[in-house]
C-alpha positions, 0 to 999 in steps of 0.5 A: 499499499502506498503512503498516499493510499494509507493517508486516504484510508486513515482520513476515511476512517477518521471521518466515519468515526466522527459521523458515528459520534455525531448526534442523530436526529431520532424519531419520537419514540412510539408507545403502546399505552398512555404512559409515554404520550406526553413525552412523545408529544414533546419529542414530536413537537421539537421535530415538527418545529424543525420541519417548519410547523408553526406555533399555532399547530404546535400549541394545538398538538401539545393540548391533545389527549391520548385517545383511548377510544381511538385505540380500541376502535383501531384494534376492533375493526371486525366488519371488514372480515365479513362476507360481502352479503354480511357487510352489506347487511351490517352497513344498511346497504338497502337503505343507502341505495334507496336514499341514494336514488332519491338524492340522485334525483333531488340533487341532479344539478350538483351531480351533473356538474361534478360528473362534467368536471371530474368524469365520476357518475353519481352512484359511487359518490353517493355510495361512499357518502352513505357508507361513510357518514349516512349522508352526513348524519354520523360524522363522528365526535372525536377530537381529530388531532388527538386521534391522529396524534395518538395513532402516530404515537401508537406502535402499530402504524406510526409511519402512516399516521405520522404522515397524517399528523404532519398533514393535519398540523399544516392544515391547522397552521393554514386555518383549514382545521383547528385543534377543536375539529371533530371527526371519526375515530381515526381522524377522518373529517367531513361528509365523506371522511377525508384523512388530512393528507387527502384534504391537502391533495384533493380537498375543495372547500369546507368538507362539512358541506356536502357539495364540497365533500362530494367534489373532493371525493370525485377529485380524489377518484380522478386523481387515482386514475378515474376515466370518464365513461369507463366501468367501475365494477371489479375488473373494470378500469375505474375499480382501482380508484375505488380500491385507493379510497379504502383498502378493505376488499369487502368495502370496495366491492360494496361501493361498486355494487351500491354505486351501480344500483344507484346509477341504474335505478329500479330493481331490488336495492343492494341485491346481487 
């Protein structure tokens, strides 16, 4: 080995030693119970401040509480393991389809404008609206930020919900959401239950307003490859956009089925 190579090797070794001793940016430590939540909030807040999150959002974060009901709901999502027929019965598909057909008629101008803009017909939008909140009647009463912060802290799916928490904090800084915003167990908000990242990407206005939520939902579907005029049943081109909306296969098939029945009208509701 030459002298020059020896010096170079020594310099590389020294650099590696320095880097190994340098302080590293560590992610806030996850937990499996309420005991470490307050310490986690302080760690996460420091990280978030370093990434440009403002004081309004940071203050809201520090006021969140560990959401035990959210954790219980997250561990108990059993309906997605049902058969399609069982799932349709449990979720009240017959009622959703019947009401959905009425709304398709009474709100025809709204759905026509959405279809013209995004290429999405009324059926799947109405099915999602009915499935998610019973057409706005069941939007949840959990503190949105507490739910998402708790799930970001929880060790089950911290990566997914950390991204959602950063999105929520950005929306709080912008004034789109606040520390008092109410939603469902996992932090979904609005008439069709948007998570914060999807609000940032596809939200159009106040999602507590049905027209805005439906436009936003159509915007989401179009953003995930929806093509005007193509089918949306399993195996058809637009079914992939429905798959992007919710990861549960039984939910996806239910939306496609109910959407078709609403779009076609007549016949027995929610029968296959």
